[in-house]
KOLFIKE-81620 format. One record per residue: y, z, x of N, C-alpha, C, O in turn; residue number from 1. Coordinates in steps of 0.1 Angstrom, whole numbers, plus 5000, padded with zeros to 4 digits. Each point is the difference from the previous one (the first is absolute). Example, Ala and Ser with C-alpha at 12.3 -4.5 7.8 and 13.67 -1.06 7.14 Angstrom:
! KOLFIKE-81620
nnorth:nup:neast:canorth:caup:caeast:cnorth:cup:ceast:onorth:oup:oeast:k
4943:5078:5132:5012:5000:4991:5012:5000:5009:5000:5007:5010:1 $
5011:4986:4986:5011:5000:5009:5011:5008:4992:5011:5001:5005:2 $
! end
This chain:
! KOLFIKE-81620
nnorth:nup:neast:canorth:caup:caeast:cnorth:cup:ceast:onorth:oup:oeast:k
8884:3275:6659:5001:5006:4987:4987:5005:4995:4990:4993:5001:1 $
5010:5019:4993:4988:5006:4995:5002:5001:4984:5010:5005:4996:2 $
4981:4990:4997:5001:4999:4985:4991:5011:4994:4988:5001:5003:3 $
5017:5006:4987:4992:5009:4992:5001:4996:4985:5011:4999:4995:4 $
4978:4998:4999:5000:4995:4986:4994:5012:4992:4988:5004:5002:5 $
5019:5000:4988:4995:5011:4991:4992:4995:4989:5006:4993:4991:6 $
4981:5010:5009:4992:4994:4990:4990:5010:4994:4989:4996:4996:7 $
5015:5017:5003:4990:5010:4996:5001:5003:4985:4991:5008:4995:8 $
5019:4987:4998:5002:5004:4987:4990:4995:4990:4994:4989:5002:9 $
5005:5018:4987:4991:4995:4989:5006:4990:4991:4994:4990:4996:10 $
5019:5012:5001:5007:4990:4992:4996:5002:4985:4995:4992:4994:11 $
5008:5020:5001:4997:5004:4986:5005:4991:4990:4994:4997:4990:12 $
5018:4997:5013:5007:4992:4990:4993:4986:4998:5003:4992:4991:13 $
4988:5005:5019:4992:4987:4999:4990:5001:4989:4994:4990:4995:14 $
5003:5023:5001:4989:5002:4990:4987:4994:5003:4994:4993:4992:15 $
5002:5009:5021:4988:4994:5005:4994:5010:5011:5007:5007:5006:16 $
4980:4992:4995:4993:5009:5010:5001:4994:5014:4997:5006:5010:17 $
5007:4981:4991:5002:4993:5012:5012:5005:5008:5010:5002:4994:18 $
4989:5001:5019:5012:5004:5008:5011:4990:4998:4997:4988:5000:19 $
5015:5017:4999:5011:4991:4997:5002:4988:5009:5002:4989:4996:20 $
4996:5014:5017:5002:4989:5010:4989:4989:4999:5002:4990:5007:21 $
4988:5012:4986:4989:4990:4999:5002:4991:4988:4992:4990:4998:22 $
5017:5013:4993:5003:4991:4989:5005:4987:5006:5008:4999:5010:23 $
4988:4990:4984:5003:4987:5006:5012:4993:4995:5004:5001:4988:24 $
5003:4992:5021:5011:4992:4997:4997:4986:5005:4998:4998:5012:25 $
5001:4992:4979:4996:4987:5004:4986:5000:5007:4998:4992:5010:26 $
4993:5016:4985:4987:5000:5005:4997:5008:5013:4989:5000:5005:27 $
5021:5007:5000:4999:5007:5012:5004:5015:4998:5011:5002:4994:28 $
4982:5008:5011:5005:5014:4999:5013:5001:5006:5004:4995:5010:29 $
5005:5014:4983:5013:5002:5005:5001:5003:5014:5009:4995:5008:30 $
4982:5014:4997:5001:5005:5013:4999:4989:5011:5005:5000:5010:31 $
4987:4989:4986:4998:4989:5009:5012:4991:5001:5002:4994:5011:32 $
5005:5005:4979:5013:4993:5000:5009:5006:5011:5006:4993:5008:33 $
4995:5020:4991:5009:5007:5010:4995:4999:5014:5008:4997:5009:34 $
4979:5005:4993:4995:4999:5014:5001:4986:5006:5002:4999:5012:35 $
4997:4991:4979:5001:4986:5005:5015:4998:5005:5002:4993:5011:36 $
5007:5013:4982:5014:4998:5004:5003:5008:5013:5007:4995:5009:37 $
4987:5017:4992:5002:5008:5013:4994:4993:5012:5005:4999:5010:38 $
4983:4995:4988:4993:4994:5011:5007:4987:5005:4999:4997:5012:39 $
5009:4997:4980:5008:4988:5004:5012:5004:5008:5006:4991:5006:40 $
4997:5022:4995:5012:5004:5008:4996:5002:5015:4991:5007:5003:41 $
5017:4986:5005:4998:5001:5015:5001:5014:5005:4994:5004:5010:42 $
5015:5004:4983:5003:5014:5005:4988:5010:4998:5000:5011:5006:43 $
4991:4985:4985:4989:5010:4996:4991:5003:5012:4994:4990:5005:44 $
5004:5022:4998:4991:5005:5010:4987:5006:4994:4989:4998:5005:45 $
5013:5009:4984:4989:5007:4994:5004:5004:4985:5012:5002:4997:46 $
4978:4998:4994:5002:5003:4986:4990:5010:4996:4988:4999:5003:47 $
5017:5011:4989:4991:5011:4995:5002:5000:4985:5011:5001:4995:48 $
4978:4999:4997:5001:5001:4986:4995:5014:4996:4989:5004:5004:49 $
5019:5003:4989:4997:5014:4996:4992:4999:4986:5006:4995:4990:50 $
4982:5009:5010:4991:4999:4988:4998:5014:4995:5001:5010:5007:51 $
4995:4991:4980:4998:5012:4994:4990:4999:4988:4988:5001:5002:52 $
5018:4996:4986:4992:4998:4988:4990:4988:5002:5003:4989:5004:53 $
4984:5014:4994:4989:4991:5001:5001:4992:5013:5000:4987:5000:54 $
5002:5020:5011:5003:4994:5013:4990:4990:5005:5003:4990:5007:55 $
4984:5012:4989:4989:4991:5005:5002:4986:4994:4998:4990:5007:56 $
5007:5009:4981:5003:4987:4994:5011:4993:5007:5000:4988:5002:57 $
5011:5020:5001:5011:4994:5007:4996:4995:5014:5004:4989:5004:58 $
4989:5020:5003:4996:4996:5014:4992:4988:5000:5000:4992:5010:59 $
4992:5006:4980:4991:4988:4999:5007:4987:5001:4995:4990:5005:60 $
5017:5009:4989:5008:4988:5000:5009:4998:5012:5006:4989:5002:61 $
4996:5022:5006:5009:4999:5011:4995:4992:5012:4988:5001:5003:62 $
5020:4991:5003:4996:4992:5012:4997:5009:5012:5005:5012:5000:63 $
4987:4984:5009:4995:5008:5011:5012:5004:5010:4999:5010:5006:64 $
5012:4982:4994:5010:5004:5009:5009:5011:4996:5008:5005:5007:65 $
4990:5000:4980:5007:5011:4995:4993:5013:5002:4988:5002:4998:66 $
5020:5009:5006:4995:5013:5001:5002:5007:4987:5008:4996:4992:67 $
4985:5015:5006:5002:5008:4987:5002:5015:5003:4996:5005:5011:68 $
5012:5001:4980:5002:5015:5001:4997:5005:4986:5003:4993:4990:69 $
4992:5019:5009:4996:5005:4987:5010:5011:4995:5002:5010:5007:70 $
5003:4988:4981:5008:5010:4993:4990:5008:4991:4997:4994:4989:71 $
5000:5018:5015:4989:5007:4992:5005:5005:4986:4992:5000:4991:72 $
5020:5003:5008:5006:5004:4987:5013:4992:4998:5007:4998:5009:73 $
4995:4999:4978:5011:4992:4997:5013:5009:4999:5004:5004:4989:74 $
5002:4998:5022:5011:5009:5001:5013:4993:5004:5009:5006:5006:75 $
4993:4982:4990:5012:4993:5001:5001:4991:5013:4991:5000:5008:76 $
5020:4992:4992:5002:4990:5011:5001:5006:5014:4995:4995:5010:77 $
5012:5017:4990:5001:5007:5013:4987:5004:5006:4997:4999:5012:78 $
4994:5006:4979:4987:5005:5004:4992:4988:5004:4992:5001:5009:79 $
5009:4987:4984:4993:4988:5003:5003:4996:5015:4991:4996:5007:80 $
5022:5004:4996:5004:4996:5014:4995:5010:5010:4996:4996:5011:81 $
5004:5016:4985:4995:5011:5009:4985:4997:5003:4995:5003:5011:82 $
4998:4992:4980:4985:4997:5001:4998:4990:5011:4990:4999:5006:83 $
5020:4992:4996:4999:4989:5010:5007:5004:5013:5000:4992:5010:84 $
5005:5020:4991:5009:5003:5011:4993:5000:5014:5006:4996:5010:85 $
4981:5008:4990:4993:5000:5013:4998:4986:5006:4998:4998:5012:86 $
5004:4992:4980:4999:4986:5005:5013:4996:5007:4999:4992:5010:87 $
5012:5014:4986:5013:4995:5006:5008:5011:5008:5011:4997:5005:88 $
4984:5015:4995:5009:5011:5006:5002:4998:5015:5010:5006:5005:89 $
4982:4986:5002:5002:4998:5014:5006:4986:5002:5002:4995:5012:90 $
5001:4998:4977:5006:4987:5001:5015:5001:5002:5006:5009:4995:91 $
5000:4982:5013:5014:5001:5003:5009:4989:4994:5012:4999:5003:92 $
4982:4993:4988:5008:4990:4993:5004:5004:4986:5003:5011:4998:93 $
4998:4979:4994:5005:5002:4986:4988:5000:4990:4990:4993:5002:94 $
5011:5015:4988:4990:5001:4990:5005:4995:4986:5010:5005:4995:95 $
4984:4984:5000:5003:4995:4987:4991:5005:4990:4988:5000:5001:96 $
5018:5006:4988:4992:5006:4989:5002:4993:4987:5012:4998:4996:97 $
4978:4998:4998:5001:4993:4987:4988:5004:4991:4990:5005:5004:98 $
5012:4993:4983:4990:5004:4990:4991:4988:4997:5003:4988:5001:99 $
4984:5015:4996:4990:4990:4998:5001:4993:4987:4992:4991:4997:100 $
5018:5013:4994:5002:4993:4987:5012:4991:5000:5005:4998:4989:101 $
4998:4997:5023:5012:4990:5001:4994:4987:5005:5004:4996:5012:102 $
4988:4997:4981:4994:4988:5005:5009:4988:5002:4995:4990:5005:103 $
5017:5011:4990:5009:4988:5001:5009:5000:5012:5007:4990:5002:104 $
4993:5021:5005:5009:5001:5012:4997:4989:5010:4988:4998:5003:105 $
5022:4996:5003:4998:4990:5010:5002:5005:5014:5007:5009:5002:106 $
4986:4984:5007:5001:5004:5014:5015:4999:5005:5005:5008:5008:107 $
5002:4982:4987:5014:4998:5004:5009:5012:4996:5009:5004:5008:108 $
4988:5002:4981:5008:5012:4996:4996:5011:5009:5010:5008:5004:109 $
4978:4994:4999:4996:5011:5009:5005:4998:5014:5004:5009:5007:110 $
4997:4978:4998:5005:4997:5013:5015:5003:5000:5006:5005:5010:111 $
5001:4993:4979:5014:5003:4999:5003:5015:5001:5010:5005:5006:112 $
4981:5003:4988:5001:5014:5001:4999:5005:5014:5009:5008:5005:113 $
4982:4986:5003:4998:5004:5014:5013:4996:5008:5004:5007:5009:114 $
5001:4981:4988:5012:4995:5007:5012:5009:4998:5007:5003:5009:115 $
4995:5001:4978:5011:5008:4997:4998:5014:5007:5010:5006:5005:116 $
4978:4999:4994:4997:5013:5006:5003:5001:5015:5006:5009:5005:117 $
4990:4980:5002:5002:5000:5014:5015:4997:5004:5005:5007:5008:118 $
5001:4984:4985:5014:4996:5002:5009:5012:4999:5009:5002:5008:119 $
4989:5005:4981:5009:5012:4997:4995:5013:5007:5007:5010:4999:120 $
4982:4989:5008:4994:5011:5007:4999:5012:4990:5004:5012:5003:121 $
4990:4986:4986:4998:5010:4990:4988:5009:5003:4990:4995:5007:122 $
5010:5017:4989:4988:5009:5000:4991:4996:4989:4988:5002:5001:123 $
5018:4995:4987:4993:4996:4989:5008:4989:4992:5012:5001:4999:124 $
4981:4989:4996:5006:4990:4992:4993:4999:4987:4987:4999:4999:125 $
5020:5001:4990:4995:4999:4986:5002:4986:4995:5011:4995:5001:126 $
4979:4999:4993:5002:4988:4993:5005:5002:4986:4994:5008:4993:127 $
5017:4986:5004:5006:5001:4987:5001:4987:4993:4999:4989:5006:128 $
5003:5011:4981:5002:4988:4992:5009:5004:4988:5001:5012:4996:129 $
5005:4978:4998:5008:5002:4988:4993:4995:4987:4994:4989:5000:130 $
5006:5020:4990:4993:4996:4987:5010:5003:4989:5009:5008:5000:131 $
4988:4985:4989:5008:5001:4988:4998:5014:4993:5009:5006:4996:132 $
4978:4998:5004:4997:5013:4994:4993:5009:5010:4988:4998:5003:133 $
5020:5011:5003:4994:5009:5010:4992:5012:4995:4997:5009:5008:134 $
5001:4992:4979:4993:5012:4995:4987:5002:5006:4992:4991:5003:135 $
5006:5022:5001:4988:5005:5006:4999:4997:5015:4990:5003:5007:136 $
5020:4991:4999:5000:4997:5014:5009:5010:5008:5010:5005:4994:137 $
4988:4997:5018:5009:5008:5009:5012:4991:5003:4999:4989:5004:138 $
5013:5017:4994:5012:4993:5003:5005:5003:5014:4998:5011:5006:139 $
5008:4979:5000:5005:5001:5014:5014:5005:4999:5009:4995:4993:140 $
4994:5016:5014:5013:5006:5001:5007:4996:5012:4994:4999:5011:141 $
5019:4998:4988:5008:4996:5012:5013:5007:5000:5005:5005:4990:142 $
5001:4996:5022:5013:5007:5001:5011:4989:4999:4997:4989:4997:143 $
5015:5015:5005:5011:4991:4997:5000:4988:5010:5006:4990:4997:144 $
4988:5012:5014:4999:4989:5010:4988:4991:4997:4998:4990:5007:145 $
4995:5013:4983:4988:4991:4997:4987:5004:5007:4990:4993:4999:146 $
5011:5018:5008:4988:5004:5008:4990:5008:4991:5004:5008:4991:147 $
4983:4989:5010:4990:5007:4992:5000:5015:5003:4999:5003:5012:148 $
5001:5005:4978:5000:5014:5003:4987:5007:4994:4998:5012:5002:149 $
4995:4980:4990:4988:5006:4994:4994:4993:4988:5006:4989:4996:150 $
4984:5016:4998:4994:4995:4988:4999:5011:4990:4996:5011:5003:151 $
5009:4986:4985:4999:5010:4989:4990:4994:4989:5001:4989:4996:152 $
4989:5019:5001:4990:4996:4990:5006:5001:4986:5010:5008:4998:153 $
4984:4985:4993:5005:5000:4986:5002:5013:4994:5011:5003:4994:154 $
4979:5006:5007:5001:5013:4994:5011:5009:5006:5004:5010:4993:155 $
5001:4987:5019:5010:5008:5006:5014:4994:5000:5009:5006:5004:156 $
4991:4981:4991:5013:4993:5001:5010:5004:4989:4996:5004:4989:157 $
5017:4996:5015:5010:5003:4990:5002:4988:4992:4995:4989:5003:158 $
5013:5012:4986:5003:4989:4992:5007:4988:5008:4997:4988:4997:159 $
5011:5016:5012:5007:4990:5008:4990:4993:5010:5000:4988:5001:160 $
4991:5020:5005:4990:4994:5009:4990:4991:4993:4995:4991:5006:161 $
5002:5012:4981:4991:4992:4993:5005:4986:4997:4992:4991:4997:162 $
5021:5007:5005:5006:4987:4998:4998:4991:5012:5003:4988:5000:163 $
4993:5018:5011:4998:4992:5013:4989:4990:4998:4989:5004:4996:164 $
5014:4984:5008:4990:4989:4998:4991:4998:5013:4990:4993:4999:165 $
5015:5012:5012:4992:4998:5012:4989:5011:5001:5003:5012:4999:166 $
4985:4984:5002:4988:5009:5000:4992:5000:5013:5001:4990:5008:167 $
4991:5020:4993:4991:5001:5011:4988:4991:4997:4993:5003:4990:168 $
5003:4988:5018:4989:4991:4998:4987:5005:5005:4989:4994:4997:169 $
5011:5018:5009:4988:5006:5004:4994:4995:5013:4988:5002:5003:170 $
5020:4991:5005:4995:4995:5013:5010:5006:5010:5012:5000:4999:171 $
4982:5005:5012:5008:5007:5010:4996:4996:5015:4988:4996:5002:172 $
5021:5005:5007:4997:4998:5014:5006:5012:5007:5011:5004:4999:173 $
4980:5003:5009:5004:5012:5007:4997:4998:5015:4991:4993:5004:174 $
5018:5013:5004:4996:5002:5014:4989:5010:5000:5001:5011:4994:175 $
4988:4986:5013:4988:5008:4999:5002:5015:5003:4995:5008:4992:176 $
5012:4995:5018:5002:5014:5004:5009:5007:4989:4997:5012:4997:177 $
5012:4981:4998:5008:5006:4989:4992:5003:4988:5002:5010:4993:178 $
4989:4980:5004:4991:5002:4988:4991:5012:5002:4999:5008:4990:179 $
4995:4993:5021:4991:5012:5003:5008:5013:4999:4995:5010:4994:180 $
5018:4990:5011:5008:5012:4999:5003:5004:4985:4998:5011:4997:181 $
5005:4979:4995:5003:5002:4986:4988:5004:4992:5000:5009:4992:182 $
4988:4985:5011:4988:5003:4993:4996:5015:5001:4995:5006:4991:183 $
5007:4999:5021:4996:5014:5003:5010:5010:4993:4997:5012:5000:184 $
5013:4983:4994:5010:5008:4994:5001:4998:4984:5008:5007:4994:185 $
4985:4984:5001:5000:4997:4986:4993:5012:4992:4990:5005:5004:186 $
5017:5000:4986:4995:5011:4992:4995:4995:4986:5005:4990:4995:187 $
4985:5017:5000:4995:4996:4987:5011:5002:4989:5006:5010:4999:188 $
4995:4979:4993:5009:5001:4988:4995:5011:4990:4989:5000:4996:189 $
5020:5009:5001:4997:5011:4992:4996:4996:4985:4991:5006:4994:190 $
5015:4983:5001:4997:4996:4987:4987:4992:4999:4992:5002:4991:191 $
5006:4989:5018:4988:4991:5000:4989:5004:5008:4988:4996:4998:192 $
5014:5013:5012:4990:5005:5009:4995:4989:5010:4989:5000:5004:193 $
5020:4990:4999:4997:4989:5008:5010:4999:5012:5011:5007:5000:194 $
4986:4985:5010:5008:4998:5011:5006:4986:5000:4992:4990:4999:195 $
5021:5009:5001:5006:4987:4998:5006:4994:5013:5006:5007:5008:196 $
4991:4980:4994:5004:4994:5013:5015:4999:5000:5007:5000:5010:197 $
5000:4999:4978:5014:4999:4999:5007:5012:5006:5011:5000:5005:198 $
4982:5012:4995:5005:5012:5006:5001:4998:5015:5009:5007:5007:199 $
4983:4985:4999:5001:4997:5015:5014:4994:5003:5006:5003:5011:200 $
4999:4988:4980:5013:4994:5002:5011:5011:5000:5008:5000:5009:201 $
4991:5009:4982:5010:5010:4999:4999:5010:5012:5011:5004:5004:202 $
4977:4999:5000:4999:5008:5012:5007:4994:5012:5007:5007:5008:203 $
4991:4980:4994:5006:4993:5012:5015:4999:4998:5007:5002:5010:204 $
4997:4996:4978:5015:4999:4998:5007:5013:5003:5010:5000:5006:205 $
4984:5011:4989:5006:5013:5003:5001:5003:5014:5008:5008:5005:206 $
4982:4987:5003:5000:5002:5015:5010:4991:5007:5001:5000:5012:207 $
5005:4991:4981:5010:4991:5006:4994:4987:5005:5007:4992:5006:208 $
4981:5005:4991:4994:4988:5004:5005:4988:4991:5002:5002:4988:209 $
4998:4986:5017:5006:4989:4993:4990:4994:4990:4989:4997:5003:210 $
5016:5002:4984:4992:4994:4989:5007:4987:4996:5012:5000:4998:211 $
4980:4990:5001:5006:4987:4996:4992:4994:4988:4990:5006:4995:212 $
5015:4983:5000:4993:4993:4989:4998:4985:5003:5008:4994:5008:213 $
4982:5000:4987:4998:4985:5001:4998:4995:4986:4992:5006:4992:214 $
5015:4984:5004:5000:4995:4986:4989:4990:4998:4999:4990:5007:215 $
4993:5012:4982:4991:4990:4995:5008:4993:4989:5002:5005:4990:216 $
5001:4982:5013:5009:4993:4990:4993:4997:4987:5007:5000:4990:217 $
4980:4998:5010:4993:4998:4988:4992:5012:4995:4990:5004:5006:218 $
5015:5003:4984:4993:5012:4995:4986:4998:4996:4992:5009:5000:219 $
5005:4979:4995:4986:4997:4996:4990:5001:5011:4989:5003:4998:220 $
5016:4994:5014:4991:5000:5012:4995:5014:5003:4989:5001:5005:221 $
5019:5009:4993:4996:5013:5003:4996:5009:4988:4999:5012:5001:222 $
4998:4981:4988:4996:5007:4988:4987:5007:5002:4990:4994:5005:223 $
5009:5019:4991:4988:5007:5001:4992:4997:4987:5005:5000:4989:224 $
4982:4997:5013:4991:4996:4989:4991:5012:4997:4990:5002:5006:225 $
5014:5005:4983:4993:5012:4997:4996:5001:4986:4995:5011:4995:226 $
5006:4978:4997:4994:5000:4987:4997:4985:4996:5004:4991:5007:227 $
4988:5007:4982:4996:4987:4996:5011:4990:4998:4999:4988:5003:228 $
5013:5017:4992:5011:4991:4997:5006:4995:5013:5002:4988:5001:229 $
4999:5020:5009:5005:4996:5013:4990:4991:5008:5004:4992:5008:230 $
4983:5011:4989:4990:4992:5006:5001:4985:4995:4999:4991:5008:231 $
5003:5008:4979:5002:4986:4995:5013:4994:5005:5000:4988:5003:232 $
5011:5020:4999:5012:4995:5005:4999:4995:5014:5005:4990:5004:233 $
4987:5018:5004:4997:4996:5014:4993:4987:5001:5003:4992:5009:234 $
4987:5007:4982:4992:4987:5000:5009:4988:4997:4999:4990:5006:235 $
5010:5012:4984:5009:4989:4996:5010:4997:5012:5003:4989:5002:236 $
5002:5022:5004:5009:4998:5011:4994:4992:5012:5006:4990:5005:237 $
4982:5014:4998:4993:4994:5012:4996:4985:4997:5001:4992:5008:238 $
4995:5006:4979:4997:4986:4996:5012:4991:5001:4999:4989:5004:239 $
5012:5017:4992:5013:4993:5001:5004:4997:5014:5005:4989:5003:240 $
4993:5021:5006:5003:4998:5014:4991:4989:5006:5004:4991:5008:241 $
4983:5009:4989:4990:4990:5005:5003:4986:4995:4999:4991:5007:242 $
5005:5008:4980:5004:4987:4994:5012:4995:5007:5001:4988:5003:243 $
5009:5021:5000:5012:4995:5007:4997:4995:5014:5006:4990:5004:244 $
4985:5017:5003:4997:4996:5014:4993:4987:5000:5002:4992:5010:245 $
4990:5005:4980:4992:4987:5000:5010:4988:4997:4996:4989:5004:246 $
5015:5014:4990:5010:4989:4997:5008:4996:5013:5005:4989:5000:247 $
4995:5020:5009:5008:4998:5012:4994:4990:5010:5005:4996:5010:248 $
! end
């Protein structure tokens, strides 16, 4: 398994000059929490961190076993993965993609994604979770048989779709060749001027490739930390997890 961690964003909602992934949770930068979980996975062969905003600061905290790729302009998640493409385009395994602002995700959850991806022989697998308030999240669309058919973003969702509680957690597993195929066909979003990784899912689906989902049972674990309120919530969550493990 090849891992790509997206860590190039500034994180404007943090209201800080520090790159978002360097904000600390329980005394450790968010990015290191993620990398520690990845390294504990037996399936991991290589990991690449995509850096951008103040990349020298981010590179300084990264362990030596991690490779880096540079996203020169902040043009969305699709562009970020494209920046790392030369690292995995000749790779024949699976590529796990996650964001650098999810410090609470556990190795067990990521291993389950890989397990589902392989068992179902998917071209792409989306990690989903259920939340009480799905506002601002991409909703998972399914057909009558329960098969995932796509992701609809908040701004594009109908009133009925906005009631869907199953959301995109922002973690994906792709067959490497299918990912490269889709990345070469992603077009710039006309409204935002960015390239979205979710469009890769739609490209593969339209070509008839199999798309699957893997459920993260605990929505708190895959929470994106992109503002001071969520940073405090992540700290509280992790302290609670650590306290629970000490009691066992």
